[in-house]
Biopython code that builds the backbone (N, CA, C, O; Angstrom):
import numpy as np
from Bio.PDB.StructureBuilder import StructureBuilder

atoms = [
    (1, "MET", "N", (6.641, 5.547, -4.702)),
    (1, "MET", "CA", (6.420, 4.113, -4.677)),
    (1, "MET", "C", (7.683, 3.428, -4.151)),
    (1, "MET", "O", (8.800, 3.801, -4.508)),
    (2, "MET", "N", (7.490, 2.442, -3.315)),
    (2, "MET", "CA", (8.602, 1.721, -2.713)),
    (2, "MET", "C", (9.165, 0.704, -3.707)),
    (2, "MET", "O", (8.413, 0.031, -4.412)),
    (3, "ASP", "N", (10.492, 0.599, -3.755)),
    (3, "ASP", "CA", (11.077, -0.416, -4.641)),
    (3, "ASP", "C", (11.012, -1.787, -3.967)),
    (3, "ASP", "O", (10.841, -1.885, -2.752)),
    (4, "ILE", "N", (11.147, -2.823, -4.758)),
    (4, "ILE", "CA", (10.941, -4.191, -4.287)),
    (4, "ILE", "C", (11.983, -4.596, -3.235)),
    (4, "ILE", "O", (11.664, -5.333, -2.302)),
    (5, "LYS", "N", (13.215, -4.120, -3.380)),
    (5, "LYS", "CA", (14.250, -4.471, -2.399)),
    (5, "LYS", "C", (13.890, -3.927, -1.020)),
    (5, "LYS", "O", (14.028, -4.628, -0.018)),
    (6, "LYS", "N", (13.430, -2.683, -0.968)),
    (6, "LYS", "CA", (13.046, -2.076, 0.306)),
    (6, "LYS", "C", (11.851, -2.826, 0.903)),
    (6, "LYS", "O", (11.801, -3.060, 2.111)),
    (7, "PHE", "N", (10.900, -3.198, 0.060)),
    (7, "PHE", "CA", (9.744, -3.963, 0.527)),
    (7, "PHE", "C", (10.186, -5.296, 1.136)),
    (7, "PHE", "O", (9.715, -5.680, 2.206)),
    (8, "ILE", "N", (11.089, -5.996, 0.449)),
    (8, "ILE", "CA", (11.589, -7.278, 0.959)),
    (8, "ILE", "C", (12.308, -7.077, 2.292)),
    (8, "ILE", "O", (12.145, -7.880, 3.210)),
    (9, "GLN", "N", (13.101, -6.014, 2.403)),
    (9, "GLN", "CA", (13.809, -5.748, 3.653)),
    (9, "GLN", "C", (12.843, -5.507, 4.814)),
    (9, "GLN", "O", (13.091, -5.952, 5.935)),
    (10, "ILE", "N", (11.749, -4.807, 4.545)),
    (10, "ILE", "CA", (10.739, -4.577, 5.585)),
    (10, "ILE", "C", (10.118, -5.903, 6.017)),
    (10, "ILE", "O", (9.935, -6.153, 7.208)),
    (11, "GLU", "N", (9.796, -6.746, 5.043)),
    (11, "GLU", "CA", (9.221, -8.052, 5.352)),
    (11, "GLU", "C", (10.212, -8.938, 6.103)),
    (11, "GLU", "O", (9.815, -9.727, 6.960)),
    (12, "MET", "N", (11.494, -8.810, 5.785)),
    (12, "MET", "CA", (12.522, -9.568, 6.504)),
    (12, "MET", "C", (12.503, -9.224, 7.984)),
    (12, "MET", "O", (12.613, -10.110, 8.831)),
    (13, "ILE", "N", (12.364, -7.945, 8.298)),
    (13, "ILE", "CA", (12.310, -7.508, 9.694)),
    (13, "ILE", "C", (11.078, -8.087, 10.376)),
    (13, "ILE", "O", (11.159, -8.580, 11.501)),
    (14, "LYS", "N", (9.932, -8.026, 9.691)),
    (14, "LYS", "CA", (8.681, -8.540, 10.262)),
    (14, "LYS", "C", (8.750, -10.037, 10.548)),
    (14, "LYS", "O", (8.112, -10.525, 11.482)),
    (15, "HIS", "N", (9.531, -10.770, 9.736)),
    (15, "HIS", "CA", (9.569, -12.221, 9.842)),
    (15, "HIS", "C", (10.900, -12.760, 10.386)),
    (15, "HIS", "O", (11.214, -13.941, 10.233)),
    (16, "ASP", "N", (11.668, -11.877, 11.020)),
    (16, "ASP", "CA", (12.923, -12.255, 11.683)),
    (16, "ASP", "C", (13.898, -12.996, 10.766)),
    (16, "ASP", "O", (14.524, -13.973, 11.175)),
    (17, "VAL", "N", (14.018, -12.527, 9.541)),
    (17, "VAL", "CA", (14.997, -13.085, 8.601)),
    (17, "VAL", "C", (16.232, -12.194, 8.688)),
    (17, "VAL", "O", (16.137, -10.994, 8.429)),
    (18, "PRO", "N", (17.387, -12.750, 9.046)),
    (18, "PRO", "CA", (18.549, -11.912, 9.352)),
    (18, "PRO", "C", (19.223, -11.229, 8.162)),
    (18, "PRO", "O", (19.820, -10.166, 8.330)),
    (19, "SER", "N", (19.144, -11.812, 6.970)),
    (19, "SER", "CA", (19.894, -11.210, 5.865)),
    (19, "SER", "C", (19.358, -11.660, 4.514)),
    (19, "SER", "O", (18.634, -12.650, 4.409)),
    (20, "MET", "N", (19.734, -10.903, 3.477)),
    (20, "MET", "CA", (19.405, -11.284, 2.104)),
    (20, "MET", "C", (20.090, -12.603, 1.758)),
    (20, "MET", "O", (19.557, -13.399, 0.985)),
    (21, "ALA", "N", (21.264, -12.831, 2.326)),
    (21, "ALA", "CA", (21.975, -14.090, 2.081)),
    (21, "ALA", "C", (21.162, -15.274, 2.589)),
    (21, "ALA", "O", (21.172, -16.344, 1.981)),
    (22, "THR", "N", (20.464, -15.085, 3.693)),
    (22, "THR", "CA", (19.602, -16.141, 4.228)),
    (22, "THR", "C", (18.480, -16.452, 3.247)),
    (22, "THR", "O", (18.181, -17.616, 2.983)),
    (23, "ILE", "N", (17.865, -15.409, 2.713)),
    (23, "ILE", "CA", (16.799, -15.610, 1.725)),
    (23, "ILE", "C", (17.349, -16.336, 0.506)),
    (23, "ILE", "O", (16.747, -17.295, 0.024)),
    (24, "ALA", "N", (18.487, -15.881, 0.012)),
    (24, "ALA", "CA", (19.084, -16.513, -1.169)),
    (24, "ALA", "C", (19.324, -18.002, -0.916)),
    (24, "ALA", "O", (19.001, -18.841, -1.757)),
    (25, "LYS", "N", (19.884, -18.316, 0.230)),
    (25, "LYS", "CA", (20.169, -19.717, 0.566)),
    (25, "LYS", "C", (18.890, -20.539, 0.618)),
    (25, "LYS", "O", (18.842, -21.651, 0.093)),
    (26, "ARG", "N", (17.851, -19.995, 1.251)),
    (26, "ARG", "CA", (16.577, -20.702, 1.352)),
    (26, "ARG", "C", (15.926, -20.908, -0.022)),
    (26, "ARG", "O", (15.173, -21.861, -0.220)),
    (27, "CYS", "N", (16.221, -20.010, -0.963)),
    (27, "CYS", "CA", (15.661, -20.107, -2.318)),
    (27, "CYS", "C", (16.518, -20.970, -3.235)),
    (27, "CYS", "O", (16.121, -21.263, -4.363)),
    (28, "GLY", "N", (17.692, -21.379, -2.756)),
    (28, "GLY", "CA", (18.593, -22.180, -3.579)),
    (28, "GLY", "C", (19.421, -21.350, -4.540)),
    (28, "GLY", "O", (19.875, -21.857, -5.566)),
    (29, "TRP", "N", (19.624, -20.072, -4.220)),
    (29, "TRP", "CA", (20.391, -19.157, -5.053)),
    (29, "TRP", "C", (21.671, -18.752, -4.332)),
    (29, "TRP", "O", (21.790, -18.907, -3.116)),
    (30, "TYR", "N", (22.616, -18.237, -5.090)),
    (30, "TYR", "CA", (23.767, -17.575, -4.494)),
    (30, "TYR", "C", (23.348, -16.160, -4.110)),
    (30, "TYR", "O", (22.527, -15.557, -4.802)),
    (31, "PRO", "N", (23.896, -15.614, -3.017)),
    (31, "PRO", "CA", (23.545, -14.241, -2.634)),
    (31, "PRO", "C", (23.785, -13.230, -3.761)),
    (31, "PRO", "O", (23.020, -12.278, -3.916)),
    (32, "GLN", "N", (24.843, -13.437, -4.540)),
    (32, "GLN", "CA", (25.135, -12.523, -5.640)),
    (32, "GLN", "C", (24.043, -12.571, -6.702)),
    (32, "GLN", "O", (23.746, -11.563, -7.342)),
    (33, "GLY", "N", (23.449, -13.746, -6.886)),
    (33, "GLY", "CA", (22.375, -13.885, -7.865)),
    (33, "GLY", "C", (21.136, -13.108, -7.453)),
    (33, "GLY", "O", (20.503, -12.449, -8.278)),
    (34, "LEU", "N", (20.791, -13.188, -6.168)),
    (34, "LEU", "CA", (19.657, -12.417, -5.659)),
    (34, "LEU", "C", (19.941, -10.931, -5.773)),
    (34, "LEU", "O", (19.091, -10.166, -6.231)),
    (35, "ASP", "N", (21.122, -10.521, -5.363)),
    (35, "ASP", "CA", (21.480, -9.104, -5.447)),
    (35, "ASP", "C", (21.419, -8.616, -6.894)),
    (35, "ASP", "O", (20.934, -7.517, -7.162)),
    (36, "SER", "N", (21.903, -9.420, -7.807)),
    (36, "SER", "CA", (21.876, -9.054, -9.222)),
    (36, "SER", "C", (20.449, -8.895, -9.728)),
    (36, "SER", "O", (20.148, -7.942, -10.447)),
    (37, "ARG", "N", (19.569, -9.819, -9.360)),
    (37, "ARG", "CA", (18.157, -9.726, -9.777)),
    (37, "ARG", "C", (17.516, -8.441, -9.259)),
    (37, "ARG", "O", (16.780, -7.770, -9.983)),
    (38, "LEU", "N", (17.799, -8.110, -8.014)),
    (38, "LEU", "CA", (17.222, -6.901, -7.428)),
    (38, "LEU", "C", (17.805, -5.638, -8.051)),
    (38, "LEU", "O", (17.076, -4.692, -8.353)),
    (39, "ARG", "N", (19.106, -5.629, -8.239)),
    (39, "ARG", "CA", (19.786, -4.458, -8.793)),
    (39, "ARG", "C", (19.395, -4.194, -10.240)),
    (39, "ARG", "O", (19.209, -3.046, -10.643)),
    (40, "ASN", "N", (19.273, -5.273, -11.024)),
    (40, "ASN", "CA", (19.003, -5.123, -12.459)),
    (40, "ASN", "C", (17.518, -5.081, -12.794)),
    (40, "ASN", "O", (17.146, -4.867, -13.948)),
    (41, "GLY", "N", (16.681, -5.283, -11.805)),
    (41, "GLY", "CA", (15.245, -5.261, -12.044)),
    (41, "GLY", "C", (14.754, -6.467, -12.819)),
    (41, "GLY", "O", (13.776, -6.368, -13.560)),
    (42, "THR", "N", (15.419, -7.613, -12.661)),
    (42, "THR", "CA", (15.040, -8.817, -13.396)),
    (42, "THR", "C", (14.335, -9.844, -12.512)),
    (42, "THR", "O", (14.238, -11.016, -12.877)),
    (43, "LEU", "N", (13.846, -9.412, -11.356)),
    (43, "LEU", "CA", (13.119, -10.290, -10.461)),
    (43, "LEU", "C", (11.766, -10.613, -11.090)),
    (43, "LEU", "O", (11.039, -9.710, -11.502)),
    (44, "ARG", "N", (11.437, -11.877, -11.162)),
    (44, "ARG", "CA", (10.174, -12.323, -11.762)),
    (44, "ARG", "C", (9.174, -12.675, -10.667)),
    (44, "ARG", "O", (9.530, -12.792, -9.494)),
    (45, "VAL", "N", (7.934, -12.838, -11.068)),
    (45, "VAL", "CA", (6.896, -13.180, -10.103)),
    (45, "VAL", "C", (7.229, -14.488, -9.390)),
    (45, "VAL", "O", (7.053, -14.591, -8.176)),
    (46, "ASN", "N", (7.707, -15.484, -10.132)),
    (46, "ASN", "CA", (8.037, -16.757, -9.469)),
    (46, "ASN", "C", (9.213, -16.589, -8.504)),
    (46, "ASN", "O", (9.290, -17.307, -7.507)),
    (47, "ASP", "N", (10.130, -15.657, -8.778)),
    (47, "ASP", "CA", (11.218, -15.354, -7.832)),
    (47, "ASP", "C", (10.634, -14.749, -6.552)),
    (47, "ASP", "O", (11.040, -15.103, -5.446)),
    (48, "LEU", "N", (9.689, -13.846, -6.717)),
    (48, "LEU", "CA", (9.047, -13.214, -5.574)),
    (48, "LEU", "C", (8.291, -14.257, -4.738)),
    (48, "LEU", "O", (8.264, -14.173, -3.510)),
    (49, "GLN", "N", (7.686, -15.228, -5.404)),
    (49, "GLN", "CA", (7.001, -16.301, -4.691)),
    (49, "GLN", "C", (7.992, -17.141, -3.878)),
    (49, "GLN", "O", (7.692, -17.532, -2.750)),
    (50, "LYS", "N", (9.172, -17.419, -4.447)),
    (50, "LYS", "CA", (10.199, -18.167, -3.707)),
    (50, "LYS", "C", (10.667, -17.384, -2.486)),
    (50, "LYS", "O", (10.855, -17.948, -1.408)),
    (51, "ILE", "N", (10.852, -16.082, -2.667)),
    (51, "ILE", "CA", (11.281, -15.228, -1.554)),
    (51, "ILE", "C", (10.226, -15.241, -0.458)),
    (51, "ILE", "O", (10.553, -15.377, 0.721)),
    (52, "ALA", "N", (8.965, -15.101, -0.840)),
    (52, "ALA", "CA", (7.875, -15.137, 0.141)),
    (52, "ALA", "C", (7.855, -16.487, 0.858)),
    (52, "ALA", "O", (7.721, -16.537, 2.081)),
    (53, "ASP", "N", (7.987, -17.573, 0.108)),
    (53, "ASP", "CA", (8.024, -18.907, 0.715)),
    (53, "ASP", "C", (9.150, -19.015, 1.736)),
    (53, "ASP", "O", (8.983, -19.624, 2.792)),
    (54, "SER", "N", (10.295, -18.421, 1.415)),
    (54, "SER", "CA", (11.447, -18.504, 2.315)),
    (54, "SER", "C", (11.191, -17.808, 3.646)),
    (54, "SER", "O", (11.879, -18.069, 4.633)),
    (55, "MET", "N", (10.181, -16.905, 3.668)),
    (55, "MET", "CA", (9.821, -16.205, 4.901)),
    (55, "MET", "C", (8.516, -16.722, 5.489)),
    (55, "MET", "O", (7.992, -16.154, 6.447)),
    (56, "GLY", "N", (7.989, -17.811, 4.907)),
    (56, "GLY", "CA", (6.735, -18.370, 5.403)),
    (56, "GLY", "C", (5.529, -17.539, 5.019)),
    (56, "GLY", "O", (4.548, -17.485, 5.762)),
    (57, "CYS", "N", (5.591, -16.886, 3.859)),
    (57, "CYS", "CA", (4.515, -16.007, 3.397)),
    (57, "CYS", "C", (4.011, -16.441, 2.025)),
    (57, "CYS", "O", (4.627, -17.263, 1.348)),
    (58, "ASP", "N", (2.880, -15.869, 1.636)),
    (58, "ASP", "CA", (2.340, -16.009, 0.294)),
    (58, "ASP", "C", (2.423, -14.658, -0.405)),
    (58, "ASP", "O", (2.606, -13.627, 0.242)),
    (59, "VAL", "N", (2.287, -14.667, -1.720)),
    (59, "VAL", "CA", (2.273, -13.440, -2.514)),
    (59, "VAL", "C", (0.864, -13.249, -3.056)),
    (59, "VAL", "O", (0.241, -14.200, -3.528)),
    (60, "ASP", "N", (0.366, -12.025, -2.988)),
    (60, "ASP", "CA", (-0.942, -11.684, -3.527)),
    (60, "ASP", "C", (-0.763, -10.446, -4.401)),
    (60, "ASP", "O", (-0.627, -9.332, -3.895)),
    (61, "ILE", "N", (-0.766, -10.650, -5.709)),
    (61, "ILE", "CA", (-0.604, -9.537, -6.642)),
    (61, "ILE", "C", (-1.963, -9.268, -7.271)),
    (61, "ILE", "O", (-2.622, -10.184, -7.762)),
    (62, "GLN", "N", (-2.377, -8.004, -7.252)),
    (62, "GLN", "CA", (-3.678, -7.650, -7.777)),
    (62, "GLN", "C", (-3.585, -6.444, -8.696)),
    (62, "GLN", "O", (-2.717, -5.587, -8.537)),
    (63, "PHE", "N", (-4.482, -6.395, -9.647)),
    (63, "PHE", "CA", (-4.718, -5.182, -10.415)),
    (63, "PHE", "C", (-5.964, -4.539, -9.835)),
    (63, "PHE", "O", (-7.000, -5.189, -9.698)),
    (64, "ILE", "N", (-5.863, -3.274, -9.500)),
    (64, "ILE", "CA", (-6.978, -2.562, -8.875)),
    (64, "ILE", "C", (-7.383, -1.428, -9.802)),
    (64, "ILE", "O", (-6.549, -0.628, -10.229)),
    (65, "ASP", "N", (-8.687, -1.369, -10.109)),
    (65, "ASP", "CA", (-9.192, -0.310, -10.983)),
    (65, "ASP", "C", (-8.933, 1.061, -10.376)),
    (65, "ASP", "O", (-9.116, 1.264, -9.176)),
    (66, "LYS", "N", (-8.508, 1.995, -11.210)),
    (66, "LYS", "CA", (-8.354, 3.381, -10.773)),
    (66, "LYS", "C", (-9.734, 4.017, -10.704)),
    (66, "LYS", "O", (-10.633, 3.664, -11.468)),
    (67, "LYS", "N", (-9.883, 4.916, -9.820)),
    (67, "LYS", "CA", (-11.193, 5.566, -9.669)),
    (67, "LYS", "C", (-11.180, 6.955, -10.219)),
    (67, "LYS", "O", (-12.198, 7.646, -10.175)),
]
sb = StructureBuilder()
sb.init_structure("model")
sb.init_model(0)
sb.init_chain("A")
sb.init_seg("    ")
for serial, (resi, resn, name, xyz) in enumerate(atoms, 1):
    if name == "N":
        sb.init_residue(resn, " ", resi, " ")
    sb.init_atom(name, np.array(xyz, "f"), 0.0, 1.0, " ", f" {name:<3s}", serial, name[0])
structure = sb.get_structure()
């Protein structure tokens, strides 16, 4: 399973976002704060929504039944 930081980095490439610092700035955070959230695993759903907004995206989280 891919970790959230790697997923965000892939999306950054797709949406021409140059750096994590750019995302942090667009979200109104310090770059160290974003890095800390990612490193410590304290990123919340609303944080993920802000990150998506900063790249012009939406977030769609689903629970899918196992078969």
